C-alpha positions in Angstrom: 0.0 0.0 0.0 2.7 2.5 0.9 4.6 1.7 -2.3 1.5 2.4 -4.3 1.0 5.8 -2.6 4.4 6.9 -3.9 3.2 6.7 -7.5 1.4 10.1 -7.6 -2.1 8.6 -6.9 -3.9 12.0 -7.5 -3.5 15.2 -9.4 -1.7 18.0 -7.5 -1.8 21.8 -8.0 0.3 24.7 -6.8 1.4 28.3 -7.5 5.0 29.1 -8.1 6.0 32.6 -6.9 9.3 32.0 -8.7 11.3 29.3 -10.3 15.0 29.9 -10.8 16.8 27.2 -12.9 20.5 26.8 -13.5 21.3 24.2 -16.1 24.8 22.6 -16.3 26.3 20.9 -19.3 28.3 17.7 -18.9 29.8 15.3 -21.4 27.1 12.7 -21.9 29.1 9.7 -20.6 29.3 11.4 -17.2 25.5 11.4 -16.7 24.6 8.0 -18.4 25.2 6.0 -15.2 22.8 8.2 -13.2 19.6 7.3 -15.3 17.7 4.0 -15.5 17.8 1.8 -18.6 14.5 2.8 -19.9 15.5 6.4 -20.4 18.0 8.1 -22.8 19.8 11.3 -22.3 18.4 14.4 -24.0 21.6 15.7 -25.6 22.9 18.7 -27.6 25.1 18.0 -30.6 25.3 14.4 -29.4 28.0 15.5 -27.0 26.4 17.4 -24.1 23.9 16.1 -21.5 22.3 18.4 -18.9 21.6 18.5 -15.2 19.5 21.3 -13.8 19.2 22.8 -10.4 15.7 24.2 -9.9 14.9 26.6 -7.0 11.2 27.0 -6.6 9.1 29.1 -4.1 5.9 27.1 -4.0 2.5 28.2 -2.6 -0.7 26.4 -1.8 0.5 22.9 -2.8 -2.5 20.6 -2.5 -4.5 17.9 -4.2 -6.1 19.4 -7.3 -9.6 20.8 -6.5 -9.0 21.2 -2.8 -9.3 24.7 -1.3 -6.1 26.8 -0.9 -6.6 26.7 2.8 -5.4 23.1 2.8 -2.3 23.9 0.7 1.3 24.1 1.9 4.0 26.7 1.2 7.6 25.6 0.9 10.9 26.1 -0.9 12.2 23.4 -3.1 15.7 22.7 -4.6 15.5 20.0 -7.2 18.2 18.2 -9.1 17.0 16.9 -12.5 18.6 15.3 -15.6 17.1 16.0 -19.0 16.0 12.8 -20.6 13.8 11.2 -23.3 11.5 8.2 -23.2 9.6 6.4 -25.9 6.2 5.2 -24.6 4.2 2.1 -25.5 2.5 4.0 -28.3 5.8 4.9 -29.8 5.7 8.5 -28.9 9.0 10.1 -27.9 8.6 12.2 -24.8 11.0 14.9 -23.4 11.2 15.1 -19.7 13.2 15.0 -16.5 14.6 12.4 -14.2 14.8 13.6 -10.6 17.8 12.4 -8.6 17.3 14.5 -5.4 15.0 17.1 -3.8 15.6 19.4 -0.9 13.1 21.5 1.0 13.0 23.9 3.9 10.0 22.2 5.6 10.0 18.8 7.4 6.4 18.4 6.6 7.1 18.6 2.9 9.9 16.0 3.2 7.5 13.6 4.8 4.7 14.2 2.4 7.0 14.3 -0.6 8.5 10.9 0.3 5.1 9.5 0.9 3.6 10.4 -2.4 6.6 10.5 -4.7 10.0 8.9 -5.5 11.8 12.2 -5.5 14.1 11.6 -2.5 13.3 14.6 -0.3 15.5 15.8 2.5 15.1 18.8 4.7 17.8 21.5 4.8 18.3 25.1 5.9 17.4 27.5 3.0 17.8 31.2 3.2 16.4 33.3 0.4 17.4 37.0 -0.1 15.9 39.3 -2.7 16.8 43.0 -3.2 16.3 45.2 -6.3 16.7 42.4 -8.8 19.4 40.5 -7.0 18.5 37.0 -5.8 20.6 34.9 -3.3 19.7 31.4 -2.2 22.0 30.0 0.5 22.1 26.7 2.5 25.0 26.1 4.9 24.0 22.5 5.6 23.9 21.7 1.8 27.0 23.9 0.9 24.7 25.8 -1.5 25.2 29.4 -2.6 23.5 30.8 -5.7 23.5 34.5 -6.6 21.9 35.9 -9.7 20.8 39.3 -11.1 17.6 39.9 -12.9 17.9 42.8 -15.4 16.0 44.4 -18.2 19.1 44.7 -20.3 20.5 41.9 -22.4 22.3 39.0 -20.6 25.2 37.1 -22.1 25.3 33.4 -22.0 27.7 31.9 -19.4 31.3 31.9 -20.6 31.7 28.1 -21.1 28.1 27.4 -22.3 27.9 25.0 -25.3 25.0 27.1 -26.7 25.6 29.8 -29.3 22.5 31.8 -28.4 19.6 32.0 -26.0 17.2 30.3 -28.5 19.3 27.2 -28.3 19.6 27.5 -24.5 15.8 27.9 -24.0 15.3 24.3 -25.1 17.1 23.2 -21.9 15.4 25.7 -19.5 13.1 23.2 -17.8 10.8 22.1 -16.4 9.7 19.9 -19.3 6.2 18.4 -19.7 7.0 15.0 -18.2 8.8 13.5 -15.2 9.8 9.9 -15.1 10.3 7.3 -12.3 11.4 3.7 -13.0 10.9 0.5 -11.0 13.8 -1.8 -12.0 12.2 -4.9 -10.4 8.8 -4.7 -12.2 10.2 -2.9 -15.3 7.4 -0.4 -15.0 7.8 3.3 -15.6 5.8 6.0 -14.0 5.0 9.0 -16.1 3.9 12.3 -14.5 2.7 15.1 -16.8 2.9 18.7 -15.7 0.5 21.5 -17.0 1.6 25.1 -16.9 0.4 28.5 -18.0 2.1 32.0 -18.1 5.4 30.3 -18.9 7.9 33.1 -19.8 11.5 32.3 -18.9 13.8 35.3 -18.6 17.6 34.9 -18.8 19.5 36.0 -15.6 23.1 36.8 -14.9 24.8 34.3 -12.6 27.2 35.9 -10.1 28.0 32.8 -8.1 27.1 29.1 -8.1 28.2 26.7 -5.4 26.2 23.5 -5.3 27.4 20.9 -2.8 25.3 18.0 -4.2 26.7 18.5 -7.7 30.2 18.5 -6.2 29.4 15.2 -4.5 28.7 13.6 -7.9 32.3 14.3 -9.0 31.3 15.0 -12.5 34.1 16.0 -14.9 34.0 19.0 -17.2 30.8 20.3 -15.6 30.0 23.8 -16.8 27.2 26.3 -16.5 25.1 26.3 -19.7 22.2 28.7 -18.9 20.1 30.3 -16.2 16.5 31.4 -16.4 13.9 32.7 -13.9 10.1 32.3 -14.3 7.6 34.1 -12.0 3.9 33.9 -11.1 3.1 30.5 -12.6 -0.1 28.4 -12.0 0.9 24.8 -12.2 -0.5 21.3 -11.8 0.6 17.7 -12.2 -1.7 15.0 -13.5 -2.2 11.7 -11.7 0.8 9.4 -12.4 0.4 6.8 -15.2 2.3 3.5 -15.3 3.3 1.3 -18.2 5.5 -1.7 -18.7 8.8 -0.9 -20.4 9.4 -3.4 -23.2 
């Protein structure tokens, strides 16, 4: 019963005050061992694969259709790999494979691990915002991100594999689907997200220290892009399972 509960048994809705996403490029062989056999890496020029760090201020998270009064507010730091999956109908889906999630609320850790496979832990998270400058800091997680939101043009990060922001936008996230795989049963769980008012804006990154990425010991990891999206209604459909192969 508890295992079935983790498979997103009902639709969920929320409002994102903001979603700041930094995407890092890695030679594809570095990320291949981190994804299950049913997924393939979503690559650029058949060389680069991508891992994103998403920082989301979430409001009123609750089962879809429930009143906002029953919702929960929390901050999320999620670590996701860009992947593809071909479903049983032969349709090729772009999505994300989540390898870790951090939150500032113990309640969210407990509920997240009850209803998802997203590996939630609780950490200290401090969020500072002042005149277009954003800082997100966690001492426990060795996490320190600083960006500037500006109305002027922003250059791509120095070592980005992309030549322009149009290319970079394809790997801004989140994507329509998220995948979880049960290796024992060979079943894949597909969760579809539905969003509106989705207008990513490039931001200038002043500092990026991410302890979890350091722990993966990835070689040739480099910042590829950074976007912020604000004021987003969002919901996730009930999870759907299918047998792989």
